[in-house]
N, C-alpha and C positions, 0 to 999 in steps of 0.2 A: 408544510408539515410532511408532505410526501417525500420531499428531498431529504429532510432531516431523518426520517424513518429509514430511507435508503442508506444514508451514511452510517446509521447505527447498525444496520444489518451488515454492512461492509466491515465495520470494526470487529464484530464478533467472528466473521469469517476469517479476517486477518489474524485475530487472536488464536483461532484454531490452527492457522498456518504456522504460528510460532511453536505450538505444541508438537504437531506432527512433522513440521519442517526440521526441527532439531533432530528427530529420529532419522529422517531420510538423509540429512546433511552429513551424518557420520559414516554413511555407506555409499552415498552417491556424490560424485564430483559436482561442484556448484553449477557449472555451465551445462552439464548433462541434465541435472535436475531442472534447471530453467528451461532447457529445450523440451524435455518431456512434458512439463506442465503446460508449456505453450502449445505443444503438439496436440495435447488433449483438448485444450481450449479451442483450437482450430477445428478439430473434428466435431466438437459439440455445436459451435456456432454455425458451421456448415450444415450439419444435420438438421437443425431446427429452423434455420432462417435462410436457406439457400434461395428460395423464390424471391424474397425481399432483396437479397444481395444482388441477384441478377438484374433486378429492376433499376438499381442505382449504380451500376458499374461505371457509367460515364462520369458521374459525380466523384466516384472514388479515384478514377484516373486523373481527373482535373485537380483533385485535392491531394495528390500524392506527397507533396512536400510536408505539410503538417502531419500526415500519417507516418512518414518516416521519422519525424521528430518525436512523435508520441511513442512509436514502436521502440526507438532507440533508448528513450529514457524510462518509460513505464514497463515495457515488456522485456527488455534486455538488461539494462543497467541496474534497475532497482532490485529485481529478484536475484540477479547474479551477485551483486554486492551483498545483499542480505544473507544469502546462503553461504557465501564465502566468509562473511564476518562471523557466522555461527560456528565456523571451524576454529576460531581463535578467541572468541569471547563468550560470555554467558548471556542468557536471555535477559537477565536483569540489566546488564550494561547495554544490550541492544535496545531495550525499552527506553533507557535514558536518552540514547542517541536519537531514537525515533521521536521522542517528545519535542525535539528541536524543530520538527517539520513545520509547524504553524509559523514560528518566528522566521524561518528561512523563506517560506512562501510569501509572507508579508514583505520581507526585505526585497525579494525578486520583483514583486508587484510595484513597490515604491520606487526602486531604482530604475528598472528597465521599462515598466509600463506607466510610470508616473501616476500610479493610483494613490489616492489619499485614504488614510484610515483614521477613524475617530479614536478619541481617548478611551472610549468604552471598549473598543476592540483590543487595543493594546493592553489595557488592564485585564481584560478577559484572558488573553494569552498568558500573561504573567501569573494570574491566579491558577490557571490550569496547569502550568508548569510546576507551580508550587505543590499542587495536588499530586502530580506524578512523583515528585521528589519525596513527598510524605509517604506514599505507598511503598516506594522502593527502599527508603531508609527505615521503614517501620516506625516512623515518628521520632527517630533519633538523628539529630544533626551530626553527631560524632560518627555514626555508622555511615552516613552519606559521605563524609570526608575520608573515611577509611577505605572506600571503594577504590580498587586499582583499575586503571585503564590501560589498554594494550593496542597492538596493531589492528586487532579486529574491530575495535571501536572507531578507529580512523577510517577503516573500510566502510563501516556503517554510516559514517558521515556522508560518504559517496552515495549511499542508498537514499539518504535523506534529501540531498540536493537533487538527485535524479527524480524522486517522486514529487518534489516541489515544482520542478520544471515541467514535468508531465502534467500535473494538475493545472498549471498556468496555461499550458498549450490547449488542454481540454476546454478551459474556460474561454479562451480566445476563439478557437475554431469549432468547438462542439456544436454550437447552434447552427453552423453552416453545413454540417455533414450529417447524413442519415445515421441513426444510432447503430443498427445492426450491421450495416455496411461498413462503417468506420471501425467497429469492433473486429469484424472479419479482416479488414485491411491491416490494422496494426498487429493483429495476432499472426497473420501470414508473413508480413514483413519482418516482425520480430523473430518468428520461428526460423526464417532463413538466416537472419543475422546471428542468432544464437548457434545454429547448426554450424555455420562457418567458423565462428569463434571457438566452439567446442572442438571442432576438427583440428584447428590450428594449435590450441593451447592444451587440450586434455587428451583427446583420442590419439594424437600423434605421439604423445608421451606414454601411451599405454595405460592411461587412467580411465578405467571403466567402472561400472557398478560392481561392487564386491559382494553384495548380499541381495539375494532375491527372495528373502523370506516374506511371509505374509504381512508383517508390520511395515516393511519397506514398500511393498507394492501398494498397500492401503494408503500409506503416506503420499506416495507419488500420485495416486488417483485423486486424493483429496486436494492436493495442490493444483491439479488440473481442473477439477470440477468447480471448486469454490473460489480460491483466490484468483485463478486465471480466467474464469468465465463469469460466474455469478457476481462475485465481488467487483470485478472490473466493470461489469454491466451496470451495477447499482451505483458505483462511484462516478462513472462518467455521466450518468443521468443527473446525479445530484450536483456535481461540480458545475455542469453546464447551466444549471438553474440558479444556484445560490452563490457560485464563485468559489475559488480555491481557499481564500482566507477563512471563510466560515466553515468550509468542509474539513479542512485539515486540522482545525482545532479539536475535532472529535478524535483525532489520532491519540490524543492524550488519555482517552478512555481505554486504550489497549491494555495497560496493566490490570485495570479493574475488570475488563471483559475476560482477560486471561484467567483471573482469579475465579470468576463465576464459572467458566468452562471447566476449570480444574476441580471445582466443587461438584459439578454435574457428572463429569466423566472420570475423574481420577480420585474422587472422594476426599479431596483435600479441603481443609477448613478455611473459610473466609475469616480473616482477623478483623478486630476493631479498627486497626490502622488502615486496612484496605477500605473499609466502609467510610471512614473519615476522609481519607484521601480521595475516594470516588466522589464524595459529596463536594469536596473542594473543586475537583475537576469540573463537575456539573455546574457549579457556580460560575466558574470561568467561562464555560460554554454559553451560559445564559447571557453574560455580559457581551460576549463576542457576537452572538447571533441575534441579539435583540435589535441591532442596527438594521434599518430597512435597506434593501438593495438586492442585487443579484441579477443574473441575466435571464431573461424570459424570451421565449417559452421553453428554453432548453433544447435538447437534441430533437432533430426531426425523427419521427418514428418510422419514416420510410427511407 
């Protein structure tokens, strides 16, 4: 139950990222935004957990290979693809693409790790995907068919694949690595990777932040504090304990979580379609997560 609670918290933090990330994406180049959020994450984890990090530095050095893989996929590619996609597509289309993550994760596990999934899990993924489609289409199949997809949606597919690979790596190596030390490692490695990429592709072309207004600054701080630090911490702990297939199914709650946050902070109304769709998604999550399993005891806390 702790792991599922952590995943739920992560989904609401990610939902907030879509709201404020869209604001920042219009004024901040995607790699620059990724670098800034990662830099904030590095500062936070170093400030609060430096003593624990120093104690496990030998383990981090020995486990540098999986750390590089997790940094490349979860810290660099996923947010960079996501913010770049938001330049060319809508948050609705991005939500549709994001809902493919559980299916992609199961595919990776089955093909590359030879993992076996029960019929209940596959049915759960299908039901949750149906719930997402219901929320997005507002209960109209014709509306769903009328949605137009573009290059931004293809870029979002790259984000989905990146996050699925990242979650799989966390599941494989998470229990072997100390939690706070590995978080520090992937954030530092990812920060260096993004900084180099930003220098080569954005800063060398004179693409910098064009707006330093308070909403932009607040958005950047949010992406660093919540998605890049607290959400990543919660997600890694949960995935290492229950596995990526069960954890990623909760990603289908993103549209519903976004609707709830919009109600709380933007005074937008929650519609009947969103409630029905959310109930369908929760039904799918029940089918997926009721199967026993998962990796124990999860991350080492030292």
